[in-house]
N, CA, C and O of each residue as an XYZ file, in Angstrom:
308
protein
N      10.023      4.852     -5.823
C      10.663      3.675     -6.527
C      11.352      2.859     -5.558
O      12.172      3.374     -4.798
N      11.068      1.544     -5.522
C      11.887      0.655     -4.703
C      13.171      0.343     -5.314
O      13.184     -0.083     -6.469
N      14.180      0.498     -4.706
C      15.563      0.266     -5.187
C      16.183     -1.001     -4.576
O      16.894     -1.731     -5.266
N      15.925     -1.261     -3.318
C      16.426     -2.341     -2.640
C      15.393     -3.197     -1.882
O      14.485     -2.646     -1.260
N      15.514     -4.489     -1.923
C      14.597     -5.337     -1.105
C      15.457     -5.750      0.138
O      16.269     -6.674      0.094
N      15.220     -5.016      1.211
C      15.931     -5.287      2.534
C      15.339     -6.516      3.070
O      14.314     -6.979      2.570
N      15.936     -7.069      4.064
C      15.442     -8.171      4.858
C      14.105     -7.833      5.468
O      13.184     -8.649      5.483
N      14.011     -6.606      5.973
C      12.726     -6.212      6.633
C      11.587     -6.109      5.598
O      10.460     -6.528      5.864
N      11.899     -5.545      4.409
C      10.884     -5.526      3.347
C      10.431     -6.912      2.964
O       9.236     -7.186      2.864
N      11.396     -7.784      2.749
C      11.040     -9.175      2.341
C      10.180     -9.779      3.396
O       9.197    -10.445      3.071
N      10.499     -9.581      4.648
C       9.711    -10.108      5.809
C       8.339     -9.641      5.794
O       7.404    -10.410      6.018
N       8.172     -8.320      5.519
C       6.765     -7.776      5.469
C       6.023     -8.170      4.272
O       4.825     -8.443      4.347
N       6.685     -8.215      3.150
C       5.987     -8.730      1.934
C       5.509    -10.189      2.111
O       4.384    -10.555      1.770
N       6.397    -10.964      2.642
C       6.119    -12.353      2.902
C       4.923    -12.618      3.855
O       4.147    -13.561      3.695
N       4.835    -11.682      4.891
C       3.797    -11.709      5.868
C       2.490    -11.375      5.201
O       1.499    -12.077      5.402
N       2.459    -10.290      4.386
C       1.230     -9.985      3.655
C       0.803    -11.050      2.709
O      -0.394    -11.311      2.593
N       1.710    -11.679      2.027
C       1.478    -12.708      1.087
C       0.806    -13.877      1.834
O      -0.175    -14.449      1.358
N       1.340    -14.209      2.983
C       0.762    -15.411      3.687
C      -0.475    -15.121      4.578
O      -1.025    -16.044      5.180
N      -0.896    -13.893      4.659
C      -2.095    -13.611      5.450
C      -3.332    -14.141      4.916
O      -4.289    -14.349      5.661
N      -3.373    -14.384      3.614
C      -4.582    -14.780      2.968
C      -4.298    -15.520      1.638
O      -3.337    -15.166      0.955
N      -5.101    -16.534      1.249
C      -4.914    -17.183     -0.022
C      -5.162    -16.167     -1.149
O      -4.551    -16.261     -2.214
N      -6.032    -15.227     -0.921
C      -6.277    -14.153     -1.892
C      -5.045    -13.367     -2.231
O      -4.827    -12.964     -3.373
N      -4.235    -13.155     -1.204
C      -2.927    -12.369     -1.414
C      -1.870    -13.086     -2.213
O      -0.908    -12.481     -2.686
N      -2.062    -14.414     -2.363
C      -1.086    -15.275     -2.966
C      -1.379    -15.357     -4.481
O      -1.300    -16.442     -5.057
N      -1.703    -14.272     -5.104
C      -1.983    -14.196     -6.499
C      -1.459    -12.811     -6.997
O      -1.742    -11.762     -6.419
N      -0.717    -12.880     -8.049
C      -0.125    -11.522     -8.518
C      -1.223    -10.659     -9.055
O      -0.988     -9.452     -9.122
N      -2.398    -11.107     -9.450
C      -3.459    -10.206     -9.847
C      -3.939     -9.405     -8.666
O      -4.327     -8.246     -8.812
N      -3.915    -10.029     -7.462
C      -4.262     -9.318     -6.255
C      -3.379     -8.071     -6.095
O      -3.862     -6.971     -5.826
N      -2.112     -8.279     -6.266
C      -1.133     -7.237     -6.098
C      -1.293     -6.132     -7.173
O      -1.134     -4.946     -6.885
N      -1.602     -6.542     -8.387
C      -1.750     -5.616     -9.446
C      -2.928     -4.682     -9.012
O      -2.797     -3.458     -9.003
N      -4.045     -5.295     -8.665
C      -5.207     -4.556     -8.176
C      -4.890     -3.638     -6.918
O      -5.363     -2.506     -6.814
N      -4.107     -4.176     -6.030
C      -3.766     -3.402     -4.874
C      -3.001     -2.118     -5.261
O      -3.284     -1.030     -4.759
N      -2.050     -2.280     -6.145
C      -1.291     -1.078     -6.548
C      -2.111     -0.157     -7.521
O      -1.866      1.047     -7.592
N      -3.027     -0.722     -8.219
C      -3.975      0.159     -8.979
C      -4.844      0.999     -8.080
O      -5.117      2.172     -8.333
N      -5.283      0.316     -6.973
C      -6.037      1.005     -5.904
C      -5.349      2.190     -5.382
O      -5.893      3.281     -5.212
N      -4.001      1.886     -5.114
C      -3.176      3.009     -4.515
C      -3.098      4.212     -5.579
O      -3.341      5.389     -5.315
N      -2.733      3.726     -6.768
C      -2.655      4.795     -7.849
C      -3.973      5.651     -8.086
O      -3.929      6.818     -8.477
N      -5.093      4.997     -7.827
C      -6.333      5.753     -8.023
C      -6.667      6.668     -6.851
O      -7.613      7.450     -6.939
N      -5.864      6.583     -5.684
C      -6.180      7.384     -4.529
C      -5.458      8.686     -4.630
O      -4.231      8.754     -4.704
N      -6.279      9.747     -4.630
C      -5.715     11.146     -4.765
C      -4.881     11.384     -3.464
O      -3.842     12.039     -3.544
N      -5.274     10.908     -2.346
C      -4.618     11.125     -1.085
C      -3.220     10.394     -1.129
O      -2.163     11.009     -0.992
N      -3.294      9.141     -1.314
C      -2.059      8.328     -1.233
C      -1.020      8.756     -2.224
O       0.178      8.660     -1.957
N      -1.473      9.244     -3.401
C      -0.526      9.706     -4.425
C      -0.064     11.203     -4.209
O       0.641     11.778     -5.038
N      -0.490     11.777     -3.084
C      -0.044     13.113     -2.714
C      -0.662     14.211     -3.579
O      -0.077     15.289     -3.683
N      -1.865     13.975     -4.227
C      -2.464     15.019     -5.012
C      -3.400     15.947     -4.233
O      -3.822     17.003     -4.704
N      -3.697     15.489     -3.010
C      -4.579     16.297     -2.094
C      -4.032     16.101     -0.656
O      -3.260     15.178     -0.395
N      -4.456     16.999      0.271
C      -4.067     16.831      1.645
C      -5.295     16.734      2.409
O      -6.303     17.335      2.038
N      -5.274     15.977      3.506
C      -6.441     15.730      4.362
C      -6.840     16.901      5.248
O      -8.012     17.111      5.558
N      -5.858     17.626      5.628
C      -6.176     18.702      6.574
C      -5.556     19.983      6.263
O      -5.197     20.714      7.187
N      -5.386     20.344      4.962
C      -4.889     21.631      4.545
C      -3.344     21.801      4.634
O      -2.821     22.831      4.208
N      -2.610     20.793      5.187
C      -1.167     20.900      5.369
C      -0.525     20.390      4.064
O      -1.166     20.376      3.013
N       0.738     19.978      4.148
C       1.391     19.410      3.121
C       0.790     18.064      2.662
O       0.456     17.262      3.533
N       0.634     17.769      1.405
C       0.091     16.452      0.967
C       0.852     15.229      1.501
O       2.082     15.238      1.536
N       0.196     14.274      1.877
C       0.800     12.987      2.274
C       1.016     12.140      1.041
O       0.115     12.048      0.207
N       2.190     11.506      0.888
C       2.391     10.651     -0.214
C       2.964      9.358      0.398
O       3.977      9.369      1.098
N       2.264      8.234      0.101
C       2.768      6.995      0.670
C       4.061      6.412      0.005
O       4.394      6.728     -1.138
N       4.675      5.657      0.687
C       5.868      4.931      0.069
C       5.722      3.489      0.198
O       4.769      3.063      0.851
N       6.585      2.646     -0.369
C       6.444      1.265     -0.384
C       6.434      0.728      1.002
O       5.565     -0.101      1.269
N       7.294      1.092      1.934
C       7.336      0.653      3.294
C       6.048      0.918      4.009
O       5.613      0.067      4.785
N       5.374      2.104      3.788
C       4.106      2.425      4.408
C       3.074      1.411      3.855
O       2.287      0.862      4.626
N       3.071      1.167      2.562
C       2.069      0.319      1.919
C       2.068     -1.177      2.431
O       1.025     -1.824      2.521
N       3.224     -1.642      2.736
C       3.396     -3.039      3.180
C       3.397     -3.231      4.713
O       3.580     -4.348      5.195
N       3.187     -2.099      5.502
C       3.085     -2.184      6.939
C       1.683     -2.818      7.271
O       0.697     -2.500      6.606
N       1.610     -3.661      8.244
C       0.354     -4.403      8.472
C      -0.920     -3.501      8.533
O      -1.889     -3.707      7.802
N      -0.864     -2.563      9.381
C      -2.063     -1.683      9.677
C      -2.449     -0.911      8.304
O      -3.598     -0.900      7.861
N      -1.431     -0.314      7.732
C      -1.671      0.465      6.495
C      -2.210     -0.437      5.349
O      -3.096     -0.017      4.604
N      -1.704     -1.604      5.218
C      -2.119     -2.557      4.191
C      -3.646     -2.810      4.294
O      -4.379     -2.804      3.305
N      -4.062     -3.029      5.534
C      -5.482     -3.398      5.731
C      -6.338     -2.074      5.401
O      -7.425     -2.219      4.841
N      -5.909     -0.878      5.708
C      -6.621      0.267      5.420
C      -6.779      0.487      3.950
O      -7.855      0.840      3.469
N      -5.685      0.273      3.223
C      -5.713      0.364      1.705
C      -6.674     -0.680      1.093
O      -7.497     -0.363      0.235
N      -6.545     -1.877      1.546
C      -7.398     -3.003      0.987
C      -8.864     -2.730      1.297
O      -9.742     -2.999      0.477
N      -9.122     -2.193      2.493
C     -10.563     -1.892      2.791
C     -11.099     -0.658      2.150
O     -12.284     -0.356      2.298
N     -10.219      0.123      1.392
C     -10.669      1.218      0.635
C     -10.782      2.487      1.384
O     -11.483      3.396      0.938
N     -10.093      2.613      2.567
C     -10.194      3.744      3.368
C      -9.695      5.066      2.666
O     -10.074      6.167      3.063
N      -8.899      4.921      1.689
C      -8.256      6.127      0.994
C      -8.901      6.388     -0.401
O      -8.417      7.205     -1.184
N      -9.911      5.723     -0.648
C     -10.670      5.928     -1.990
C     -12.087      6.271     -1.774
O     -12.900      5.484     -1.289
N     -12.377      7.573     -2.182
C     -13.733      8.056     -1.912
C     -14.505      8.160     -3.241
O     -15.673      8.549     -3.247
């Protein structure tokens, strides 16, 4: 759960918003987070290599390279 919007978070969200006209629509963001919720891996329900499950957080999701991976469906099989 996001509790604070730090300057760094606002900067990253703004950057993702401005990367594409498609991103400048709240329905895009609803679909983005629905895609995250549907990923067994991102939600920590499975592990990729038998270790502890990975679970993404908000900062991970808005980082440039991770954002692209999620949008491209790399974590949904």
